[in-house]
MDAnalysis code that builds the backbone (N, CA, C; Angstrom):
import MDAnalysis as mda
import numpy as np

u = mda.Universe.empty(753, n_residues=251, atom_resindex=np.repeat(np.arange(251), 3), trajectory=True)
u.add_TopologyAttr("name", ["N", "CA", "C"] * 251)
u.add_TopologyAttr("resid", np.arange(1, 252))
u.add_TopologyAttr("resname", ["MET", "LYS", "LYS", "LEU", "THR", "ILE", "LEU", "LEU", "LEU", "LEU", "VAL", "MET", "VAL", "SER", "ALA", "MET", "MET", "LEU", "PHE", "THR", "GLY", "CYS", "ALA", "LYS", "ASP", "ASP", "ASP", "ILE", "THR", "GLY", "ILE", "PRO", "ALA", "ILE", "THR", "PRO", "THR", "ASN", "TYR", "ASP", "TRP", "ASP", "ILE", "THR", "ILE", "MET", "ALA", "SER", "ASN", "PHE", "LYS", "SER", "ALA", "GLU", "TYR", "LEU", "ILE", "TRP", "ALA", "ASP", "TRP", "LEU", "GLY", "SER", "SER", "SER", "ALA", "ILE", "THR", "ASP", "THR", "ASP", "GLU", "PHE", "THR", "LEU", "ASP", "ILE", "ASP", "GLY", "GLN", "THR", "HIS", "GLU", "LEU", "MET", "GLY", "GLY", "TYR", "ASP", "ASP", "GLY", "ASP", "TRP", "SER", "PHE", "PHE", "SER", "THR", "ALA", "GLU", "LEU", "ASN", "SER", "GLY", "THR", "LEU", "TYR", "ASN", "LEU", "VAL", "PHE", "LYS", "LYS", "ASN", "GLY", "SER", "GLN", "VAL", "ALA", "ALA", "LYS", "ASN", "PHE", "ARG", "ILE", "PRO", "TYR", "GLN", "PRO", "THR", "VAL", "THR", "PHE", "PRO", "ASN", "THR", "PHE", "ASP", "PRO", "THR", "LYS", "THR", "ALA", "LYS", "VAL", "THR", "TRP", "GLN", "LEU", "THR", "ALA", "ASP", "ASN", "LYS", "TYR", "GLN", "SER", "ILE", "ALA", "LEU", "PHE", "SER", "GLU", "GLY", "ASP", "ASN", "ASP", "ASP", "ASP", "GLU", "TYR", "SER", "LYS", "ASP", "ILE", "SER", "ALA", "SER", "ALA", "ARG", "THR", "PHE", "THR", "PHE", "PRO", "ALA", "ASN", "SER", "VAL", "GLU", "SER", "TYR", "GLY", "PRO", "ASN", "THR", "GLY", "TYR", "GLY", "MET", "MET", "LEU", "ALA", "GLU", "ALA", "ASN", "PHE", "GLU", "LYS", "VAL", "GLY", "ARG", "VAL", "ALA", "PHE", "SER", "SER", "ILE", "SER", "TYR", "GLU", "LEU", "GLN", "GLU", "TYR", "GLY", "ASN", "VAL", "ILE", "THR", "GLY", "LYS", "PHE", "GLU", "VAL", "SER", "ASN", "LEU", "ARG", "LYS", "ILE", "ALA", "LYS", "ASN", "LEU", "ARG", "GLN", "ARG", "MET", "GLN"])
u.atoms.positions = np.array([
    [81.719, 112.203, 118.080],
    [82.353, 110.899, 118.026],
    [81.353, 109.830, 118.391],
    [81.378, 108.755, 117.634],
    [80.476, 107.655, 117.950],
    [80.767, 107.093, 119.323],
    [82.073, 107.137, 119.734],
    [82.466, 106.675, 121.060],
    [81.701, 107.424, 122.144],
    [81.497, 108.729, 121.965],
    [80.781, 109.531, 122.959],
    [79.362, 109.030, 123.135],
    [78.692, 108.742, 122.021],
    [77.321, 108.250, 122.088],
    [77.258, 106.911, 122.819],
    [78.163, 106.008, 122.528],
    [78.177, 104.700, 123.172],
    [78.459, 104.843, 124.653],
    [79.417, 105.701, 125.020],
    [79.717, 105.909, 126.434],
    [78.538, 106.519, 127.148],
    [77.849, 107.442, 126.496],
    [76.685, 108.057, 127.111],
    [75.596, 107.041, 127.359],
    [75.359, 106.148, 126.409],
    [74.392, 105.069, 126.606],
    [74.773, 104.205, 127.806],
    [76.060, 103.873, 127.899],
    [76.514, 103.041, 129.005],
    [76.293, 103.726, 130.348],
    [76.623, 105.018, 130.415],
    [76.408, 105.778, 131.641],
    [74.934, 105.793, 132.003],
    [74.084, 106.063, 131.006],
    [72.660, 106.205, 131.261],
    [72.044, 104.913, 131.770],
    [72.262, 103.806, 131.072],
    [71.620, 102.567, 131.480],
    [72.199, 102.071, 132.792],
    [73.502, 102.328, 133.015],
    [74.088, 101.992, 134.311],
    [73.409, 102.742, 135.427],
    [73.094, 104.009, 135.193],
    [72.440, 104.817, 136.220],
    [71.082, 104.246, 136.570],
    [70.412, 103.634, 135.589],
    [69.076, 103.111, 135.811],
    [69.107, 101.700, 136.388],
    [70.170, 100.934, 136.104],
    [70.157, 99.512, 136.426],
    [71.211, 99.094, 137.438],
    [72.324, 99.816, 137.506],
    [73.397, 99.390, 138.394],
    [73.153, 99.826, 139.820],
    [72.868, 101.091, 140.040],
    [72.715, 101.616, 141.393],
    [71.270, 101.387, 141.843],
    [70.947, 100.137, 142.168],
    [69.576, 99.754, 142.413],
    [69.423, 99.250, 143.839],
    [68.158, 99.255, 144.271],
    [67.848, 98.705, 145.577],
    [68.188, 99.626, 146.727],
    [68.769, 100.782, 146.450],
    [69.158, 101.727, 147.494],
    [68.416, 103.036, 147.278],
    [67.827, 103.575, 148.326],
    [67.091, 104.832, 148.201],
    [68.055, 105.978, 147.934],
    [67.710, 106.852, 146.980],
    [68.479, 108.053, 146.737],
    [68.056, 109.111, 147.739],
    [68.668, 110.296, 147.645],
    [68.308, 111.374, 148.545],
    [66.837, 111.725, 148.438],
    [66.284, 111.540, 147.236],
    [64.868, 111.843, 147.039],
    [64.023, 110.574, 146.964],
    [64.593, 109.462, 147.475],
    [63.885, 108.175, 147.540],
    [63.470, 107.645, 146.178],
    [64.194, 108.005, 145.134],
    [63.944, 107.471, 143.803],
    [64.922, 106.330, 143.578],
    [64.419, 105.184, 143.161],
    [65.269, 104.026, 142.917],
    [65.222, 103.625, 141.465],
    [66.236, 102.905, 141.022],
    [66.289, 102.413, 139.654],
    [65.719, 101.013, 139.563],
    [65.949, 100.390, 138.419],
    [65.487, 99.028, 138.187],
    [66.141, 98.100, 139.214],
    [65.412, 97.130, 139.784],
    [66.019, 96.214, 140.757],
    [67.261, 95.526, 140.191],
    [68.206, 95.263, 141.067],
    [69.434, 94.593, 140.650],
    [69.132, 93.223, 140.093],
    [69.725, 92.904, 138.944],
    [69.533, 91.628, 138.271],
    [70.804, 90.829, 138.467],
    [70.777, 89.855, 139.379],
    [71.965, 89.070, 139.732],
    [71.634, 87.581, 139.674],
    [72.625, 86.717, 139.564],
    [72.381, 85.270, 139.559],
    [71.704, 84.770, 140.818],
    [71.812, 85.511, 141.904],
    [71.163, 85.096, 143.143],
    [69.650, 85.097, 143.007],
    [69.128, 86.076, 142.266],
    [67.670, 86.251, 142.165],
    [67.095, 85.896, 140.811],
    [67.948, 85.748, 139.806],
    [67.444, 85.543, 138.443],
    [68.263, 84.487, 137.708],
    [67.576, 83.770, 136.810],
    [68.252, 82.853, 135.873],
    [68.424, 83.508, 134.512],
    [67.446, 84.347, 134.109],
    [67.485, 84.973, 132.785],
    [67.313, 86.477, 132.906],
    [68.108, 87.181, 132.100],
    [68.012, 88.634, 131.985],
    [67.642, 88.947, 130.541],
    [66.377, 89.296, 130.301],
    [65.889, 89.556, 128.956],
    [65.687, 91.061, 128.791],
    [66.415, 91.638, 127.853],
    [66.390, 93.083, 127.628],
    [65.893, 93.378, 126.222],
    [64.933, 94.296, 126.137],
    [64.438, 94.784, 124.848],
    [64.814, 96.254, 124.766],
    [65.705, 96.587, 123.838],
    [66.288, 97.920, 123.791],
    [66.126, 98.542, 122.407],
    [65.689, 99.794, 122.374],
    [65.569, 100.499, 121.108],
    [66.932, 100.550, 120.437],
    [67.010, 100.138, 119.168],
    [68.296, 100.155, 118.465],
    [68.642, 101.546, 117.976],
    [67.609, 102.373, 117.783],
    [67.825, 103.744, 117.346],
    [66.557, 104.502, 117.678],
    [66.687, 105.661, 118.311],
    [65.516, 106.353, 118.813],
    [64.625, 106.926, 117.719],
    [65.060, 106.825, 116.445],
    [64.234, 107.258, 115.328],
    [63.599, 106.082, 114.597],
    [63.787, 104.875, 115.125],
    [63.364, 103.669, 114.439],
    [62.447, 102.842, 115.320],
    [61.663, 101.956, 114.684],
    [60.799, 101.025, 115.421],
    [61.502, 99.714, 115.699],
    [62.763, 99.571, 115.287],
    [63.483, 98.342, 115.510],
    [64.001, 98.282, 116.951],
    [63.731, 97.159, 117.572],
    [64.231, 96.902, 118.927],
    [65.132, 95.680, 118.904],
    [66.174, 95.736, 119.711],
    [67.082, 94.613, 119.874],
    [66.682, 93.821, 121.107],
    [66.770, 92.507, 121.011],
    [66.374, 91.621, 122.103],
    [67.576, 90.772, 122.502],
    [67.924, 90.794, 123.796],
    [68.958, 89.919, 124.322],
    [68.382, 89.077, 125.442],
    [68.710, 87.802, 125.426],
    [68.372, 86.898, 126.531],
    [69.683, 86.356, 127.061],
    [70.053, 86.763, 128.261],
    [71.313, 86.358, 128.871],
    [71.069, 85.391, 130.017],
    [71.720, 84.243, 129.953],
    [71.609, 83.225, 130.995],
    [72.571, 83.580, 132.121],
    [72.073, 83.632, 133.363],
    [72.879, 84.005, 134.512],
    [73.270, 82.833, 135.390],
    [72.770, 81.660, 135.056],
    [73.039, 80.480, 135.865],
    [74.309, 79.758, 135.442],
    [74.421, 78.498, 135.866],
    [75.586, 77.687, 135.542],
    [75.672, 77.441, 134.043],
    [76.869, 77.605, 133.478],
    [77.033, 77.440, 132.040],
    [76.740, 76.015, 131.603],
    [76.863, 75.049, 132.509],
    [76.618, 73.650, 132.143],
    [75.141, 73.321, 132.005],
    [74.265, 74.249, 132.405],
    [72.820, 74.005, 132.330],
    [72.266, 74.190, 130.916],
    [73.068, 74.746, 130.017],
    [72.648, 74.975, 128.629],
    [73.633, 74.303, 127.695],
    [73.115, 73.757, 126.591],
    [73.969, 73.128, 125.581],
    [73.758, 73.781, 124.228],
    [74.625, 73.455, 123.296],
    [74.533, 74.029, 121.943],
    [73.276, 73.590, 121.214],
    [72.654, 72.512, 121.657],
    [71.453, 72.022, 120.970],
    [70.174, 72.683, 121.477],
    [70.244, 73.419, 122.587],
    [69.053, 74.092, 123.112],
    [68.624, 75.221, 122.190],
    [67.319, 75.391, 122.054],
    [66.753, 76.439, 121.204],
    [65.877, 77.355, 122.045],
    [65.986, 78.667, 121.788],
    [65.257, 79.655, 122.569],
    [64.484, 80.589, 121.639],
    [63.275, 80.929, 122.059],
    [62.431, 81.837, 121.279],
    [61.735, 82.810, 122.213],
    [61.344, 83.940, 121.663],
    [60.494, 84.883, 122.376],
    [59.296, 85.168, 121.489],
    [58.130, 84.739, 121.945],
    [56.890, 85.037, 121.224],
    [56.381, 86.391, 121.658],
    [56.092, 87.268, 120.706],
    [55.570, 88.603, 120.987],
    [54.209, 88.711, 120.302],
    [53.153, 88.694, 121.120],
    [51.788, 88.669, 120.592],
    [51.611, 87.549, 119.571],
    [52.166, 86.390, 119.889],
    [51.998, 85.210, 119.059],
    [52.980, 85.064, 117.918],
    [53.781, 86.079, 117.650],
    [54.782, 86.005, 116.589],
    [56.110, 85.527, 117.204],
    [56.639, 84.435, 116.664],
    [57.837, 83.834, 117.219],
    [59.102, 84.484, 116.678],
    [59.973, 84.858, 117.603],
    [61.285, 85.419, 117.247],
    [62.352, 84.450, 117.753],
    [63.064, 83.831, 116.821],
    [64.115, 82.893, 117.198],
    [65.310, 83.670, 117.730],
    [65.801, 83.234, 118.892],
    [66.945, 83.879, 119.526],
    [68.206, 83.127, 119.151],
    [69.085, 83.778, 118.425],
    [70.322, 83.166, 117.949],
    [71.467, 83.567, 118.861],
    [72.434, 82.690, 119.000],
    [73.577, 83.023, 119.833],
    [74.271, 81.778, 120.303],
    [74.849, 81.853, 121.490],
    [75.569, 80.719, 122.024],
    [76.474, 81.141, 123.160],
    [77.505, 80.350, 123.341],
    [78.457, 80.578, 124.448],
    [79.524, 81.555, 123.988],
    [79.632, 82.692, 124.675],
    [80.550, 83.740, 124.242],
    [81.246, 84.342, 125.455],
    [82.555, 84.179, 125.524],
    [83.363, 84.808, 126.568],
    [82.841, 84.475, 127.968],
    [82.500, 83.226, 128.178],
    [82.069, 82.765, 129.493],
    [80.596, 82.887, 129.785],
    [79.795, 83.355, 128.816],
    [78.362, 83.545, 129.043],
    [77.546, 82.971, 127.889],
    [76.367, 82.477, 128.238],
    [75.383, 82.090, 127.226],
    [74.509, 83.320, 126.947],
    [74.448, 83.726, 125.694],
    [73.669, 84.906, 125.330],
    [73.021, 84.692, 123.980],
    [71.766, 85.172, 123.852],
    [70.990, 84.942, 122.648],
    [70.340, 86.253, 122.189],
    [70.181, 86.399, 120.879],
    [69.864, 87.708, 120.314],
    [68.832, 87.592, 119.198],
    [67.988, 88.638, 119.091],
    [67.064, 88.760, 117.965],
    [66.675, 90.230, 117.817],
    [65.844, 90.516, 116.836],
    [65.293, 91.856, 116.647],
    [63.792, 91.757, 116.420],
    [63.098, 92.878, 116.628],
    [61.655, 92.916, 116.409],
    [61.229, 94.343, 116.112],
    [60.221, 94.483, 115.259],
    [59.615, 95.778, 115.018],
    [58.490, 95.970, 116.032],
    [58.669, 96.934, 116.929],
    [57.714, 97.153, 118.004],
    [57.313, 98.625, 118.060],
    [56.210, 98.886, 118.736],
    [55.710, 100.251, 118.882],
    [55.856, 100.690, 120.333],
    [56.441, 101.854, 120.548],
    [56.621, 102.370, 121.897],
    [55.261, 102.545, 122.566],
    [55.197, 102.283, 123.868],
    [53.977, 102.449, 124.627],
    [52.959, 101.333, 124.467],
    [53.276, 100.329, 123.661],
    [52.329, 99.246, 123.396],
    [52.521, 98.100, 124.380],
    [51.403, 97.527, 124.817],
    [51.426, 96.375, 125.717],
    [51.460, 95.099, 124.860],
    [52.500, 94.304, 125.057],
    [52.672, 93.068, 124.300],
    [52.637, 91.858, 125.245],
    [52.164, 90.741, 124.729],
    [52.242, 89.489, 125.459],
    [53.548, 88.801, 125.081],
    [54.440, 88.656, 126.055],
    [55.742, 88.020, 125.838],
    [55.747, 86.610, 126.416],
    [56.215, 85.667, 125.623],
    [56.348, 84.284, 126.082],
    [57.754, 83.810, 125.700],
    [58.556, 83.568, 126.716],
    [59.931, 83.105, 126.508],
    [59.948, 81.590, 126.648],
    [60.545, 80.915, 125.646],
    [60.527, 79.447, 125.617],
    [61.921, 78.876, 125.421],
    [62.118, 77.721, 126.027],
    [63.306, 76.918, 125.809],
    [62.879, 75.569, 125.247],
    [63.380, 75.239, 124.055],
    [63.041, 73.986, 123.373],
    [61.522, 73.789, 123.276],
    [60.802, 74.892, 123.035],
    [59.366, 74.837, 122.843],
    [58.542, 74.882, 124.104],
    [59.193, 74.791, 125.265],
    [58.464, 74.810, 126.539],
    [58.547, 76.195, 127.177],
    [57.443, 76.677, 127.708],
    [57.397, 78.012, 128.292],
    [58.271, 78.110, 129.543],
    [59.089, 79.141, 129.562],
    [59.889, 79.453, 130.751],
    [59.225, 80.560, 131.556],
    [58.728, 81.590, 130.847],
    [58.078, 82.715, 131.516],
    [57.193, 83.433, 130.509],
    [56.086, 84.010, 131.008],
    [55.173, 84.777, 130.159],
    [54.708, 86.002, 130.926],
    [54.538, 87.108, 130.207],
    [54.125, 88.350, 130.874],
    [53.558, 89.322, 129.847],
    [52.496, 90.013, 130.233],
    [52.055, 91.175, 129.463],
    [52.964, 92.340, 129.840],
    [53.662, 92.868, 128.865],
    [54.753, 93.808, 129.128],
    [54.633, 95.010, 128.187],
    [54.760, 96.202, 128.773],
    [54.635, 97.416, 127.962],
    [56.009, 97.961, 127.585],
    [56.204, 98.162, 126.286],
    [57.389, 98.850, 125.813],
    [57.286, 100.312, 126.271],
    [58.365, 100.902, 126.768],
    [58.264, 102.270, 127.300],
    [57.727, 103.265, 126.265],
    [56.911, 104.197, 126.770],
    [56.495, 105.303, 125.931],
    [57.723, 106.110, 125.544],
    [57.761, 106.527, 124.275],
    [58.904, 107.301, 123.782],
    [58.685, 108.782, 124.083],
    [59.645, 109.433, 124.747],
    [59.470, 110.854, 125.062],
    [59.708, 111.743, 123.841],
    [59.026, 112.867, 123.840],
    [59.325, 113.931, 122.884],
    [60.073, 114.993, 123.668],
    [61.347, 115.162, 123.363],
    [62.240, 115.937, 124.225],
    [62.663, 117.230, 123.537],
    [62.687, 118.300, 124.320],
    [63.260, 119.570, 123.874],
    [64.562, 119.788, 124.625],
    [65.671, 119.543, 123.920],
    [66.984, 119.806, 124.473],
    [67.391, 121.248, 124.160],
    [68.322, 121.828, 124.906],
    [68.839, 123.157, 124.577],
    [69.446, 123.158, 123.176],
    [69.278, 124.276, 122.470],
    [69.872, 124.395, 121.144],
    [71.383, 124.397, 121.188],
    [71.936, 124.971, 122.229],
    [73.383, 125.007, 122.429],
    [73.680, 124.614, 123.859],
    [74.950, 124.298, 124.122],
    [75.314, 123.893, 125.468],
    [76.614, 124.555, 125.883],
    [76.593, 125.176, 127.061],
    [77.760, 125.776, 127.682],
    [77.904, 125.127, 129.052],
    [78.973, 124.336, 129.279],
    [79.092, 123.588, 130.544],
    [79.167, 124.488, 131.779],
    [79.449, 125.769, 131.617],
    [79.541, 126.667, 132.767],
    [78.179, 127.236, 133.153],
    [77.128, 126.886, 132.386],
    [75.795, 127.407, 132.658],
    [74.815, 126.260, 132.904],
    [73.695, 126.567, 133.547],
    [72.651, 125.561, 133.712],
    [72.044, 125.224, 132.354],
    [71.485, 124.034, 132.244],
    [70.871, 123.578, 130.986],
    [69.552, 122.889, 131.307],
    [68.461, 123.421, 130.769],
    [67.135, 122.886, 131.059],
    [66.648, 121.984, 129.914],
    [66.138, 120.816, 130.309],
    [65.578, 119.859, 129.361],
    [64.109, 119.656, 129.738],
    [63.232, 119.682, 128.741],
    [61.804, 119.414, 128.975],
    [61.347, 118.323, 128.016],
    [60.282, 117.614, 128.379],
    [59.790, 116.556, 127.512],
    [58.325, 116.264, 127.775],
    [57.735, 115.527, 126.847],
    [56.347, 115.092, 126.955],
    [56.291, 113.580, 126.808],
    [55.348, 112.976, 127.529],
    [55.111, 111.541, 127.438],
    [53.605, 111.299, 127.408],
    [53.198, 110.279, 126.666],
    [51.774, 109.923, 126.648],
    [51.310, 109.492, 128.034],
    [52.172, 108.800, 128.760],
    [51.900, 108.377, 130.131],
    [53.231, 108.078, 130.801],
    [53.208, 107.947, 132.117],
    [54.448, 107.655, 132.836],
    [54.949, 106.248, 132.519],
    [56.245, 106.132, 132.340],
    [56.897, 104.835, 132.388],
    [57.268, 104.550, 133.857],
    [57.782, 103.375, 134.124],
    [58.120, 103.043, 135.515],
    [59.379, 103.748, 136.003],
    [60.331, 103.969, 135.083],
    [61.609, 104.549, 135.485],
    [62.058, 105.588, 134.455],
    [62.715, 106.626, 134.968],
    [63.327, 107.634, 134.121],
    [64.719, 107.950, 134.667],
    [65.633, 108.232, 133.753],
    [66.964, 108.656, 134.157],
    [67.485, 109.653, 133.132],
    [68.323, 110.578, 133.589],
    [68.858, 111.606, 132.699],
    [70.354, 111.700, 132.922],
    [71.100, 112.009, 131.855],
    [72.552, 112.021, 131.974],
    [73.155, 113.104, 131.088],
    [74.337, 113.531, 131.512],
    [75.142, 114.483, 130.755],
    [76.562, 113.940, 130.744],
    [77.214, 114.044, 129.578],
    [78.521, 113.439, 129.413],
    [79.426, 114.400, 128.654],
    [80.711, 114.402, 128.992],
    [81.680, 115.174, 128.223],
    [82.891, 114.291, 127.921],
    [83.526, 114.558, 126.797],
    [84.664, 113.745, 126.392],
    [85.701, 114.591, 125.673],
    [86.964, 114.475, 126.150],
    [88.092, 115.081, 125.465],
    [88.902, 114.039, 124.760],
    [90.108, 114.375, 124.383],
    [90.953, 113.417, 123.665],
    [91.328, 112.228, 124.533],
    [91.550, 112.468, 125.822],
    [92.007, 111.393, 126.707],
    [91.208, 111.273, 128.001],
    [90.230, 112.143, 128.187],
    [89.467, 112.160, 129.443],
    [87.977, 112.239, 129.163],
    [87.193, 111.870, 130.166],
    [85.747, 112.032, 130.059],
    [85.169, 112.253, 131.451],
    [83.951, 112.752, 131.488],
    [83.280, 113.045, 132.744],
    [81.797, 112.776, 132.563],
    [81.102, 112.544, 133.669],
    [79.691, 112.212, 133.570],
    [78.909, 112.765, 134.748],
    [77.621, 112.992, 134.495],
    [76.656, 113.362, 135.527],
    [75.388, 112.605, 135.175],
    [74.861, 111.805, 136.106],
    [73.645, 111.043, 135.828],
    [72.773, 111.004, 137.070],
    [71.470, 110.865, 136.843],
    [70.528, 110.916, 137.965],
    [69.242, 110.188, 137.610],
    [68.789, 109.301, 138.510],
    [67.439, 108.761, 138.405],
    [66.472, 109.860, 138.827],
    [65.366, 109.999, 138.086],
    [64.379, 111.044, 138.386],
    [62.999, 110.433, 138.498],
    [62.094, 111.169, 139.094],
    [60.736, 110.687, 139.286],
    [60.095, 110.324, 137.945],
    [59.289, 109.264, 137.951],
    [58.611, 108.836, 136.740],
    [57.636, 109.886, 136.210],
    [57.178, 110.774, 137.087],
    [56.218, 111.811, 136.670],
    [56.919, 113.097, 136.221],
    [58.237, 113.183, 136.338],
    [58.952, 114.408, 135.960],
    [58.843, 114.662, 134.467],
    [58.776, 115.939, 134.111],
    [58.747, 116.321, 132.703],
    [59.743, 117.444, 132.418],
    [60.589, 117.743, 133.389],
    [61.625, 118.739, 133.187],
    [62.790, 118.458, 134.128],
    [63.983, 118.833, 133.701],
    [65.163, 118.689, 134.543],
    [66.184, 119.739, 134.135],
    [66.825, 120.341, 135.126],
    [67.854, 121.344, 134.859],
    [69.202, 120.826, 135.358],
    [70.146, 120.675, 134.435],
    [71.496, 120.301, 134.811],
    [72.164, 121.494, 135.491],
    [72.780, 121.298, 136.654],
    [73.507, 122.398, 137.290],
    [74.687, 122.844, 136.431],
    [75.061, 124.087, 136.589],
    [76.283, 124.576, 135.942],
    [77.474, 123.757, 136.423],
    [78.416, 123.536, 135.516],
    [79.645, 122.810, 135.824],
    [79.375, 121.376, 136.269],
    [78.337, 120.773, 135.717],
    [78.039, 119.377, 136.043],
    [79.120, 118.427, 135.521],
    [79.722, 118.787, 134.377],
    [80.797, 117.967, 133.796],
    [81.964, 118.862, 133.421],
    [83.110, 118.236, 133.292],
    [84.320, 118.964, 132.933],
    [84.329, 119.309, 131.443],
    [84.970, 120.439, 131.140],
    [85.272, 120.784, 129.755],
    [86.757, 120.520, 129.510],
    [87.064, 119.975, 128.344],
    [88.442, 119.665, 128.002],
    [88.944, 120.512, 126.831],
    [88.428, 121.743, 126.795],
    [88.868, 122.670, 125.758],
    [87.903, 122.717, 124.585],
    [88.285, 123.425, 123.522],
    [87.356, 123.660, 122.404],
    [86.962, 122.400, 121.643],
    [87.694, 121.331, 121.778],
    [87.378, 120.105, 121.050],
    [86.558, 119.110, 121.880],
    [86.020, 119.569, 123.002],
    [85.234, 118.684, 123.859],
    [83.910, 118.326, 123.176],
    [83.524, 117.065, 123.295],
    [82.213, 116.623, 122.864],
    [81.306, 116.446, 124.056],
    [80.026, 116.816, 123.922],
    [79.064, 116.709, 125.012],
    [77.837, 115.933, 124.533],
    [77.189, 115.259, 125.454],
    [75.951, 114.565, 125.136],
    [74.966, 114.630, 126.277],
    [73.692, 114.792, 125.944],
    [72.606, 114.710, 126.919],
    [71.689, 113.578, 126.500],
    [71.177, 112.843, 127.486],
    [70.279, 111.744, 127.176],
    [69.188, 111.615, 128.240],
    [67.975, 111.365, 127.770],
    [66.861, 110.988, 128.637],
    [66.482, 109.562, 128.298],
    [66.446, 108.685, 129.290],
    [66.094, 107.280, 129.078],
    [64.838, 106.922, 129.851],
    [64.028, 106.069, 129.231],
    [62.793, 105.577, 129.810],
    [62.882, 104.059, 129.910],
    [62.376, 103.487, 130.988],
    [62.493, 102.037, 131.178],
    [61.284, 101.476, 131.893],
    [60.970, 100.230, 131.550],
    [60.000, 99.420, 132.265],
    [60.642, 98.098, 132.657],
    [60.125, 97.495, 133.711],
    [60.722, 96.272, 134.247],
    [59.633, 95.381, 134.860],
    [59.757, 94.069, 134.650],
    [58.882, 93.096, 135.292],
    [59.679, 91.861, 135.656],
    [59.340, 91.269, 136.797],
    [59.951, 90.017, 137.251],
    [58.910, 88.906, 137.184],
    [59.266, 87.810, 136.515],
    [58.387, 86.644, 136.431],
    [59.196, 85.444, 136.902],
    [58.952, 84.996, 138.123],
    [59.765, 83.921, 138.673],
    [61.220, 84.348, 138.738],
    [62.061, 83.623, 138.057],
    [63.485, 83.954, 138.015],
    [63.902, 84.533, 136.659],
    [62.938, 85.168, 135.984],
    [63.204, 85.815, 134.696],
    [62.943, 87.312, 134.826],
    [63.891, 88.110, 134.396],
    [63.757, 89.579, 134.389],
    [63.473, 90.043, 132.969],
    [62.381, 90.802, 132.824],
    [62.073, 91.459, 131.559],
    [62.285, 92.958, 131.752],
    [63.119, 93.572, 130.952],
    [63.309, 95.016, 131.001],
    [63.351, 95.568, 129.582],
    [62.922, 96.816, 129.445],
    [62.939, 97.476, 128.147],
    [63.359, 98.925, 128.327],
    [64.175, 99.416, 127.406],
    [64.740, 100.763, 127.510],
    [64.600, 101.470, 126.173],
    [64.155, 102.715, 126.225],
    [64.188, 103.595, 125.055],
    [64.770, 104.933, 125.485],
    [65.133, 105.762, 124.540],
    [65.880, 106.958, 124.900],
    [65.792, 108.007, 123.799],
    [66.130, 109.237, 124.182],
    [66.370, 110.340, 123.251],
    [67.684, 110.986, 123.644],
    [68.441, 111.425, 122.666],
    [69.721, 112.042, 122.985],
    [69.992, 113.245, 122.093],
    [70.897, 114.085, 122.584],
    [71.352, 115.265, 121.831],
    [72.845, 115.410, 122.068],
    [73.577, 115.688, 121.003],
    [75.020, 115.827, 121.099],
    [75.441, 117.237, 120.706],
    [76.541, 117.665, 121.309],
    [77.040, 119.030, 121.082],
    [78.558, 118.980, 120.905],
    [79.087, 119.988, 120.250],
    [80.528, 120.141, 120.165],
    [81.148, 119.195, 119.168],
    [82.305, 118.662, 119.508],
    [83.104, 117.862, 118.600],
    [82.565, 116.428, 118.554],
    [81.405, 116.270, 117.916],
    [80.717, 114.984, 117.888],
    [80.344, 114.652, 116.451],
    [80.596, 113.428, 116.035],
    [80.135, 112.941, 114.751],
    [78.980, 111.989, 115.013],
    [77.785, 112.361, 114.637],
    [76.613, 111.536, 114.910],
    [76.547, 110.392, 113.923],
    [75.853, 109.345, 114.277],
    [75.697, 108.209, 113.389],
    [74.781, 107.174, 113.997],
    [74.242, 106.317, 113.159],
    [73.351, 105.248, 113.632],
    [74.155, 104.279, 114.482],
    [73.587, 103.868, 115.604],
    [74.275, 102.940, 116.490],
    [74.408, 101.582, 115.805],
    [75.551, 100.943, 116.005],
    [75.794, 99.631, 115.455],
    [75.396, 98.567, 116.472],
    [74.833, 97.479, 115.953],
    [74.371, 96.395, 116.834],
    [75.521, 95.899, 117.696],
    [76.723, 95.773, 117.116],
    [77.845, 95.256, 117.863],
    [78.183, 96.156, 119.049],
    [78.061, 97.463, 118.885],
    [78.337, 98.384, 119.977],
    [77.315, 98.261, 121.089],
    [76.043, 98.172, 120.703],
    [74.986, 98.037, 121.704],
    [75.114, 96.707, 122.458],
    [75.543, 95.669, 121.758],
    [75.734, 94.377, 122.426],
    [76.837, 94.499, 123.495],
    [77.895, 95.236, 123.166],
    [78.972, 95.436, 124.149],
    [78.443, 96.152, 125.365],
    [77.543, 97.118, 125.166],
    [76.951, 97.840, 126.288],
    [76.165, 96.880, 127.182],
    [75.316, 96.066, 126.556],
    [74.487, 95.146, 127.347],
    [75.349, 94.166, 128.125],
    [76.409, 93.648, 127.486],
    [77.292, 92.690, 128.153],
    [78.034, 93.361, 129.292],
    [78.515, 94.568, 129.063],
    [79.220, 95.311, 130.101],
    [78.316, 95.587, 131.286],
    [77.081, 95.949, 131.016],
    [76.126, 96.226, 132.081],
    [75.880, 94.985, 132.929],
    [75.718, 93.851, 132.278],
    [75.449, 92.640, 133.035],
    [76.613, 92.304, 133.952],
    [77.850, 92.454, 133.450],
    [79.023, 92.176, 134.270],
    [79.106, 93.155, 135.459],
    [78.751, 94.417, 135.223],
    [78.835, 95.405, 136.282],
    [77.722, 95.200, 137.313],
    [76.617, 94.579, 136.899],
    [75.510, 94.369, 137.845],
    [75.746, 93.164, 138.750],
    [76.652, 92.263, 138.379],
    [76.873, 91.048, 139.178],
    [77.778, 91.342, 140.363],
])
């Protein structure tokens, strides 16, 4: 089910971005909390599909809604190429959107502008894309080992397992060391809801930089689905809902 994939993405990115600033049992932390107290802009660059070079770009304003008007124009220059951010006031928030063809693991010069004036600039690396070996099959009553390779460490890694029945779902997620290259899900990490249960595993990679009151973050991922799942390319509208939901949950 496409719903399973979207829910798994939400669980994964939440694990990396929501539970932040607090040490885990193994002292691994996620991306710092992005709140209006510390930031004016939340700029996210997210892989639209793990088999594609297309990335989605969102710039979300976290300050007072009266500080922006419909006549304001926003752009993100990536290595000198200007990407116009389209959007506006939606459901109580100012949010702007664009797309770009980018290469994983590449360092880009990002310049965010409002009405032609620079707001923030940073040399920022898109996360290296992992090459992941997921189990060929999945039995929730048994352990499941995942291994992967990376050209180099990203700043953050998180792994998740999800199950979904007709009316219920369950999740297991964990931030892991940036140097990790293997993880074993414990047996019975998630509930089974009978023979029609859908399962998903995901490994996510992320980088983050703070420039003044602007947050730059980028996320890429690999996933594998099992059971009663219909795979499909993610829709931009669904991914936008994820980003908006995450921002609300982080505040």
